[in-house]
C-alpha positions in Angstrom: -12.1 -17.2 -43.5 -11.9 -21.0 -44.6 -12.8 -22.0 -41.0 -15.7 -19.7 -40.8 -17.3 -20.4 -44.1 -16.9 -24.2 -43.9 -18.2 -24.2 -40.3 -21.2 -22.4 -41.4 -21.7 -24.9 -44.3 -21.0 -28.1 -42.2 -22.7 -27.1 -39.0 -19.9 -28.5 -36.9 -20.4 -25.9 -34.2 -23.5 -24.3 -33.0 -24.0 -20.7 -34.1 -23.6 -19.2 -30.6 -20.4 -21.2 -30.1 -19.0 -20.0 -33.5 -19.8 -16.5 -32.7 -18.0 -16.8 -29.3 -14.9 -18.1 -31.0 -14.7 -16.1 -34.2 -16.6 -13.0 -33.0 -16.4 -10.1 -35.5 -13.9 -11.8 -37.8 -16.1 -11.6 -40.8 -16.7 -8.0 -40.4 -13.0 -7.3 -40.0 -12.3 -9.4 -43.2 -14.7 -7.1 -45.1 -13.2 -3.9 -43.7 -9.6 -5.1 -44.7 -11.0 -6.1 -48.2 -12.3 -2.5 -48.6 -9.0 -0.9 -47.3 -7.1 -3.0 -49.9 -9.2 -1.8 -52.8 -8.6 1.8 -51.8 -4.9 1.4 -51.4 -4.6 -0.4 -54.7 -6.3 2.5 -56.4 -4.1 5.1 -54.6 -6.7 6.4 -52.2 -4.6 6.3 -49.1 -6.3 8.9 -47.0 -9.8 8.0 -47.9 -9.0 4.4 -47.4 -7.8 4.7 -43.8 -10.6 7.2 -43.0 -13.1 4.6 -43.9 -11.1 2.0 -42.1 -11.0 3.9 -38.9 -14.8 4.3 -39.0 -15.1 0.6 -38.7 -12.6 0.0 -36.0 -15.4 -0.9 -33.5 -15.2 -4.4 -35.1 -11.6 -4.7 -34.0 -12.6 -3.5 -30.5 -15.2 -6.1 -30.3 -12.8 -8.7 -31.4 -10.2 -7.7 -29.0 -12.6 -7.6 -26.0 -13.7 -11.1 -26.9 -10.2 -12.7 -27.6 -9.7 -14.3 -24.3 -13.3 -15.7 -24.1 -12.7 -17.1 -27.6 -9.5 -18.8 -26.5 -11.3 -20.5 -23.6 -14.3 -21.6 -25.7 -11.9 -23.0 -28.2 -10.2 -25.1 -25.7 -13.4 -26.3 -24.4 -14.7 -27.3 -27.9 -11.4 -29.2 -28.7 -11.8 -31.1 -25.5 -15.5 -32.0 -25.8 -16.3 -31.9 -29.5 -14.7 -34.7 -31.5 -16.1 -33.6 -34.8 -14.7 -30.1 -34.4 -11.4 -31.4 -33.3 -11.1 -33.6 -36.5 -12.4 -30.7 -38.5 -9.7 -28.3 -37.1 -6.9 -30.7 -37.8 -8.0 -31.1 -41.4 -8.3 -27.4 -42.2 -4.9 -26.8 -40.5 -3.4 -29.2 -43.1 -4.3 -26.9 -45.9 -1.4 -25.2 -47.8 -3.0 -21.9 -47.3 -2.4 -22.0 -43.6 1.4 -22.5 -43.9 1.5 -25.0 -41.0 -0.3 -22.5 -38.6 -2.7 -23.5 -36.0 -6.2 -22.1 -35.5 -5.0 -20.6 -32.2 -2.3 -18.7 -34.1 -4.7 -17.5 -36.8 -7.1 -16.1 -34.2 -4.4 -13.8 -33.0 -3.8 -12.3 -36.5 -6.4 -9.4 -36.3 -4.9 -8.4 -32.9 -1.3 -8.3 -34.4 -2.5 -6.5 -37.5 -3.6 -3.5 -35.3 -0.1 -3.1 -34.0 1.2 -3.4 -37.5 -1.1 -0.7 -38.7 -0.2 1.5 -35.8 3.6 1.4 -36.6 2.9 1.9 -40.4 0.6 5.0 -39.9 2.9 6.5 -37.4 5.9 6.1 -39.5 4.0 7.4 -42.5 2.6 10.4 -40.7 6.2 11.2 -39.3 7.7 11.2 -42.9 4.9 13.0 -44.6 5.1 16.8 -45.2 2.4 18.8 -43.3 1.6 20.4 -46.7 0.5 17.0 -48.1 -3.2 16.8 -48.7 -3.4 13.5 -46.9 -1.2 14.5 -43.8 -4.3 15.4 -41.6 -6.0 12.1 -42.5 -2.9 10.1 -41.8 -2.2 11.8 -38.5 -5.8 11.3 -37.4 -5.7 7.6 -38.4 -2.5 7.1 -36.6 -4.0 8.5 -33.4 -7.3 6.4 -33.8 -5.6 3.1 -34.5 -3.1 3.9 -31.7 -6.0 4.2 -29.2 -7.3 0.6 -30.3 -3.8 -0.8 -29.8 -3.7 0.7 -26.4 -7.0 -0.9 -25.6 -5.7 -4.2 -26.7 -2.6 -3.8 -24.4 -4.9 -2.8 -21.4 -7.0 -5.9 -22.1 -3.7 -8.0 -22.1 -2.6 -6.5 -18.8 -6.0 -7.1 -17.2 -6.0 -10.7 -18.4 -2.5 -11.4 -17.1 -3.4 -9.8 -13.7 -6.6 -12.0 -13.5 -4.5 -15.0 -14.1 -2.0 -14.0 -11.3 -4.9 -13.4 -8.8 -6.4 -16.8 -9.8 -3.0 -18.4 -9.3 -2.5 -17.0 -5.8 -6.1 -17.8 -4.8 -5.6 -21.3 -5.7 -2.5 -21.5 -3.6 -4.5 -20.4 -0.4 -6.2 -23.2 1.5 -9.5 -22.5 3.2 -12.2 -20.0 2.4 -11.2 -17.0 4.6 -8.5 -15.7 2.3 -10.2 -13.8 -0.6 -7.7 -12.8 -3.1 -9.9 -12.2 -6.1 -11.5 -8.7 -5.8 -12.7 -6.1 -8.3 -10.0 -3.5 -9.0 -7.2 -5.4 -7.3 -3.8 -5.7 -9.1 -1.1 -8.2 -8.4 2.3 -6.6 -7.7 4.9 -9.2 -6.4 5.4 -12.0 -3.9 8.4 -13.4 -1.9 9.7 -14.7 1.3 10.6 -12.2 4.1 11.4 -12.7 7.8 9.0 -11.3 10.2 10.7 -9.6 13.3 8.6 -10.3 16.5 7.8 -7.2 18.6 9.1 -9.0 21.6 11.5 -11.8 22.1 14.2 -13.0 19.7 14.3 -14.9 16.4 12.7 -14.2 13.2 10.0 -16.3 11.3 10.1 -16.7 7.6 6.7 -15.8 5.9 5.4 -15.6 2.4 4.2 -12.2 1.5 1.9 -11.3 -1.5 1.7 -7.6 -2.4 -1.4 -6.4 -4.2 -2.5 -2.9 -5.2 -4.6 -2.6 -1.9 -3.1 -5.1 0.6 -0.2 -7.0 1.8 -1.1 -10.7 2.5 1.0 -12.6 4.9 1.0 -16.5 4.7 2.6 -19.5 5.9 3.2 -22.8 4.2 0.8 -25.5 4.8 2.0 -28.3 7.1 3.9 -31.1 5.1 1.8 -33.7 6.9 -1.3 -32.6 4.8 -1.9 -34.2 1.4 -1.4 -31.9 -1.6 0.4 -29.3 0.6 3.1 -28.6 -1.8 2.9 -25.0 -2.9 -0.1 -24.3 -0.8 -0.3 -21.6 1.9 -2.6 -20.6 4.7 -3.3 -16.8 4.8 -2.5 -15.3 8.2 -2.9 -11.6 8.0 -4.2 -9.1 5.4 -2.7 -5.6 5.9 -4.6 -2.8 4.2 -2.3 -0.3 2.5 -4.6 2.7 2.2 -3.6 4.2 5.6 -0.2 2.7 5.7 3.4 4.0 5.9 6.6 2.2 5.3 10.1 3.2 6.1 13.5 1.6 6.2 15.2 0.9 9.5 19.0 1.0 9.5 21.6 0.1 12.1 23.2 -3.0 13.2 21.0 -5.0 11.0 22.7 -3.7 7.8 24.8 -6.8 7.4 21.5 -8.8 7.7 20.0 -6.9 4.6 18.2 -4.3 6.6 14.6 -3.9 8.1 11.3 -2.6 6.8 8.8 -1.1 9.3 5.3 -0.9 8.0 2.7 0.6 10.2 -1.0 0.9 9.6 -1.9 4.3 11.0 -5.7 3.8 11.5 -6.4 0.1 11.0 -9.9 0.9 9.9 -11.6 -1.5 7.6 -14.9 -3.4 7.1 -15.5 -7.1 7.7 -18.9 -8.5 7.6 -20.4 -5.1 7.8 -18.6 -3.8 10.9 -15.5 -1.6 11.4 -12.5 -3.1 13.2 -13.2 -1.0 16.3 -16.7 -2.7 16.5 -15.2 -6.2 16.6 -14.1 -6.5 20.1 -12.4 -9.9 19.9 -9.9 -8.5 17.3 -8.9 -5.6 19.3 -6.3 -4.2 16.9 -6.7 -0.4 16.6 -3.1 -0.2 15.3 -0.8 -2.9 13.7 3.0 -2.8 13.1 5.0 -5.1 10.9 8.8 -5.5 11.0 10.4 -7.3 8.0 13.9 -8.4 7.4 15.8 -10.2 4.6 19.2 -11.6 4.4 19.7 -9.7 1.0 20.0 -5.9 1.0 18.9 -5.9 -2.7 15.8 -7.8 -1.7 14.7 -5.7 1.0 15.4 -2.6 -1.1 13.3 -3.9 -3.9 10.3 -4.6 -1.4 10.8 -1.1 0.0 10.4 0.5 -3.4 7.5 -1.8 -4.3 5.7 -1.0 -1.2 6.3 2.7 -1.3 5.2 2.8 -4.9 2.1 0.8 -4.4 1.0 2.8 -1.2 1.6 6.1 -3.0 -0.5 5.0 -6.0 -3.2 3.7 -3.8 -3.4 6.8 -1.6 -3.7 9.0 -4.7 -6.9 7.2 -5.7 -10.3 7.7 -4.0 -11.9 4.4 -4.6 -9.9 1.3 -3.2 -10.7 -2.2 -4.5 -13.8 -3.8 -3.0 -12.8 -6.6 -0.7 -13.9 -8.1 2.6 -10.5 -9.3 3.8 -8.7 -6.0 4.3 -8.0 -6.5 8.1 -4.7 -6.0 9.8 -5.3 -8.7 12.1 -5.1 -12.6 11.8 -7.6 -13.9 9.3 -10.1 -15.9 11.4 -10.1 -19.6 10.9 -6.5 -19.5 9.7 
């Protein structure tokens, strides 16, 4: 609370900026002070009952934590007075050499500690104990907040992955960022042409609703390192995948992935309405020199397709076309 109190007194940060960084930290501090008083007086059940009734402050804080981190970075870069103030406060003995970034994570970490404490307490408490019901209820409630924090972390990590892949794509035709889309994996696979001989290595990005095929940018282009051009986006909603065995076993095996209907929307039209595309069906044959790699891809594709087909609402996107991305 040193940071918050002193910031309010000094006016180093504007009120809205302070609230975006520290969120509900003052309310959380007050809740924990009340809990401490109850515990010190032996009112375990009543203390956690009151604590759980105020957990919405933790939810608010948890939902804001990634915004807080981003705003803090911006202020440290632009606000010299705040940067100096932060360094001075972090030198105080009370902080034990911790940075503000570390301290902001403490309420999040505290919820997980409370969850473990309440779970162990309820598990070792007799059902005949007068506080057993209160402790069990508190363990369930705090566990729900802990799960919310974990879900937020997963969504944040996924967003970072989508942003990373989007930045790797040159041009504006390949849209990776989409509501409800989840990153699964990526890697190089060889594409077996339907006719002719020879395979071509391509980079594949597997998402919860599509398989994106890309090629590396020409080395002649500046800043081409680590950049790709999206070639095809294969929708997975009506897709099947199977292993193909035979003489290729020593090569690592084959994957045959076929889009059964190839129906999608692009710029308000279905694929059948866009005559120049003319791909009512698409088939993709993939190969790897590693049996383990192709097996991992098979299981990833199978699991992703199965999960997607069990849902009714696929992610919103305008690139789910099992044809070459125009302009690429």
